[in-house]
NUDOGU-635118 format. One record per residue (C-alpha): x negated, y negated, z; residue number from 1. Coordinates in steps of 0.02 Angstrom, whole numbers, plus 50000, padded with zeros to 5 digits. Layout:
REM NUDOGU-635118
X_Y_Z_NUM
...
This chain:
REM NUDOGU-635118
48282_47776_50004_1
48167_47788_50171_2
48161_47955_50233_3
48270_47949_50373_4
48410_47889_50274_5
48367_48032_50136_6
48368_48152_50283_7
48532_48086_50350_8
48602_48092_50169_9
48559_48275_50151_10
48624_48323_50323_11
48766_48235_50284_12
48772_48334_50098_13
48761_48493_50216_14
48901_48464_50333_15
49030_48400_50200_16
48981_48573_50106_17
49032_48675_50260_18
49180_48564_50292_19
49241_48604_50115_20
49197_48794_50124_21
49283_48820_50274_22
49458_48695_50228_23
49449_48743_50032_24
49413_48922_50040_25
49476_49073_50146_26
49439_48976_50322_27
49600_48868_50288_28
49692_49047_50329_29
49614_49062_50514_30
49742_49033_50651_31
49739_48871_50741_32
49691_48884_50923_33
49826_48906_51016_34
49926_49008_50885_35
49849_49149_50967_36
49911_49204_51146_37
49790_49245_51265_38
49655_49222_51133_39
49535_49104_51093_40
49396_49056_50988_41
49223_49076_51033_42
49088_48966_50919_43
49123_48886_50755_44
49187_48985_50627_45
49072_49035_50502_46
49087_49027_50301_47
48989_49122_50151_48
48978_49099_49975_49
48901_49210_49846_50
48747_49281_49909_51
48755_49202_50053_52
48851_49368_50112_53
48692_49446_50140_54
48655_49354_50289_55
48823_49406_50366_56
48832_49605_50316_57
48654_49659_50320_58
48655_49819_50189_59
48842_49813_50188_60
48859_49662_50043_61
48833_49760_49893_62
48998_49838_49878_63
49094_49661_49891_64
48998_49617_49746_65
49044_49751_49641_66
49218_49728_49667_67
49181_49538_49643_68
49161_49434_49789_69
49176_49239_49801_70
49174_49162_49984_71
49217_49240_50175_72
49239_49184_50331_73
49216_49260_50501_74
49276_49201_50659_75
49258_49272_50838_76
49378_49277_50971_77
49376_49321_51153_78
49518_49381_51265_79
49582_49330_51446_80
49475_49481_51498_81
49311_49444_51427_82
49320_49576_51273_83
49278_49519_51119_84
49367_49524_50929_85
49303_49465_50749_86
49412_49397_50615_87
49344_49408_50454_88
49449_49351_50287_89
49370_49388_50113_90
49408_49310_49961_91
49380_49391_49796_92
49397_49377_49625_93
49557_49426_49580_94
49707_49530_49665_95
49628_49696_49577_96
49467_49679_49664_97
49535_49639_49854_98
49656_49796_49851_99
49480_49891_49793_100
49404_49826_49950_101
49547_49849_50069_102
49562_50031_49995_103
49354_50041_50026_104
49393_50015_50212_105
49570_50115_50246_106
49545_50283_50301_107
49668_50430_50307_108
49801_50456_50467_109
49824_50266_50586_110
49963_50165_50573_111
50035_50064_50409_112
50111_49886_50486_113
50219_49793_50372_114
50106_49639_50358_115
50056_49563_50183_116
50038_49654_50036_117
50005_49827_50123_118
49888_49858_50294_119
49804_49979_50390_120
49779_50023_50579_121
49644_50112_50634_122
49574_50133_50811_123
49474_49985_50815_124
49491_49876_50684_125
49657_49822_50585_126
49639_49775_50369_127
49750_49680_50286_128
49778_49652_50097_129
49839_49500_50022_130
49857_49440_49854_131
49663_49384_49806_132
49614_49404_50002_133
49576_49541_50138_134
49580_49514_50300_135
49493_49621_50435_136
49520_49608_50620_137
49381_49699_50736_138
49387_49755_50911_139
49201_49752_50969_140
49214_49876_51134_141
49273_50002_50993_142
49456_50009_51034_143
49551_50000_51192_144
49735_50077_51243_145
49800_49908_51237_146
49680_49840_51087_147
49786_49900_50956_148
49921_49748_51002_149
49794_49611_50980_150
49728_49677_50823_151
49935_49658_50767_152
49942_49487_50837_153
49784_49431_50742_154
49833_49523_50584_155
50011_49453_50588_156
49950_49278_50607_157
49842_49288_50484_158
49991_49361_50354_159
50105_49237_50386_160
49959_49102_50318_161
49901_49200_50159_162
50008_49204_50028_163
50068_49380_49964_164
50135_49457_49802_165
49971_49538_49743_166
49975_49639_49597_167
49891_49820_49599_168
49782_49885_49464_169
49856_49987_49356_170
49750_50154_49380_171
49820_50181_49562_172
49973_50213_49481_173
49933_50357_49355_174
49907_50453_49499_175
49993_50614_49532_176
50131_50547_49661_177
50233_50655_49785_178
50134_50746_49927_179
49961_50629_49919_180
49901_50613_50075_181
49937_50431_50173_182
49801_50315_50158_183
49697_50441_50035_184
49701_50314_49879_185
49547_50233_49823_186
49524_50092_49717_187
49322_50063_49642_188
49250_49944_49502_189
49094_50024_49481_190
48975_50160_49551_191
48943_50108_49719_192
49135_50134_49756_193
49148_50283_49655_194
48996_50384_49772_195
49096_50316_49927_196
49257_50390_49884_197
49171_50555_49846_198
49067_50692_49914_199
49067_50823_49790_200
48952_50765_49657_201
48767_50705_49693_202
48752_50527_49606_203
48870_50430_49499_204
48856_50587_49363_205
49012_50501_49273_206
48953_50310_49260_207
49127_50240_49254_208
49186_50051_49268_209
49340_50083_49370_210
49432_50232_49438_211
49564_50282_49556_212
49548_50431_49702_213
49715_50513_49809_214
49692_50676_49908_215
49825_50805_49906_216
49865_50943_50038_217
49741_51106_50008_218
49595_50993_50012_219
49628_50929_49844_220
49541_50781_49788_221
49611_50696_49600_222
49500_50556_49506_223
49557_50456_49371_224
49417_50380_49275_225
49417_50236_49154_226
49307_50174_48995_227
49311_50049_48893_228
49328_50129_48748_229
49366_50319_48694_230
49176_50367_48622_231
49094_50291_48806_232
49208_50430_48893_233
49158_50558_48795_234
48993_50522_48807_235
49014_50515_48998_236
49088_50667_48998_237
48943_50763_48910_238
48812_50674_49021_239
48920_50738_49161_240
48912_50902_49127_241
48750_50890_49082_242
48677_50835_49247_243
48780_50951_49337_244
48704_51082_49257_245
48533_51013_49311_246
48595_50999_49464_247
48525_51142_49604_248
48686_51214_49728_249
48798_51208_49570_250
48847_51380_49484_251
48986_51454_49365_252
48969_51317_49251_253
49102_51345_49115_254
49149_51247_48937_255
49325_51264_48885_256
49321_51169_48712_257
49215_51024_48748_258
49365_50929_48844_259
49353_51024_49020_260
49220_51115_49116_261
49230_51174_49280_262
49094_51194_49433_263
49073_51266_49588_264
48943_51235_49738_265
48872_51348_49852_266
48996_51305_49965_267
49155_51375_49872_268
49228_51205_49826_269
49257_51192_49630_270
49282_51042_49540_271
C-alpha cells in the first residue's frame, strides 16, 4: 500500500472511531439540532473514552476513574444572546458509579427537578442521574436570573433520551433516615470520594473501599464505611485510631472496649 493510501486509511479509521464513539456511546443522547428552542450547537461534539478524559478535565479526571468511567461526550451550546452553556454526558461502569458521581457534584440546598432518576439544580449548573449516566449542564457565565430555565430545558431534553430506572447502591439506604439535610447524601467508592466528603479528618485514615455520608441538623455528619471482610474493617478501625493519635490538633482520645473511640479537634469538633 502506498504512503498516501495508508494515510487515507488511517484517517478513515480515526473518523469512523469518532463516529462510533458519538453514536454508540453517550453521544447518542445529545439532543438533535433544533430540539432546544433558543439554543444551537457551537462546534462539533467532543468524545472521550478511558484516559482521554484527562484531556477534557485538566486535573479533575481522577474522581471519575475512581468511580469507574467509561466514556463521555461534551457539546458547547449558545443561546440567542450569545451566552455559552456546556452539556456533558458521562457513561459510568454501573448505576452505583453513576449515582456516586452525581452525589459528588450535588450540593446542599438548590432545587430538585423531577428529571431522570434524580436531579439537582444549583446556581449555575444542573446535574442529572439516569441509570449508568450522569449529565451536567453548566452556564458559562456563572448563572444569571433566567439561566435556570435554560438549564432545565437542556436537562429535560437529555432526561427524555437517556433510559432511567437506575438502581441505588445499598449503603446510602442504611444511613439514618428522617431529618437528614436535603442534598447532603454522598456515596463514594474510594479514598478520593471519602476525602471530598469529609472535613474532619486529615487524610484517608479509614481506607474504605465504599462508603456513604449524610448531614443532619445540629452540624452532625454520619458516615457508613464498607469493607470486604470483617477482619479488614477491624484493621481499618485500629489503623484510624492510631493515625488520629499521632495527628496534630486532636485531643481527648478515649477508647471504649476496642469498638468505639472519640476524638476532639482543637476547634471543638468531635468524632
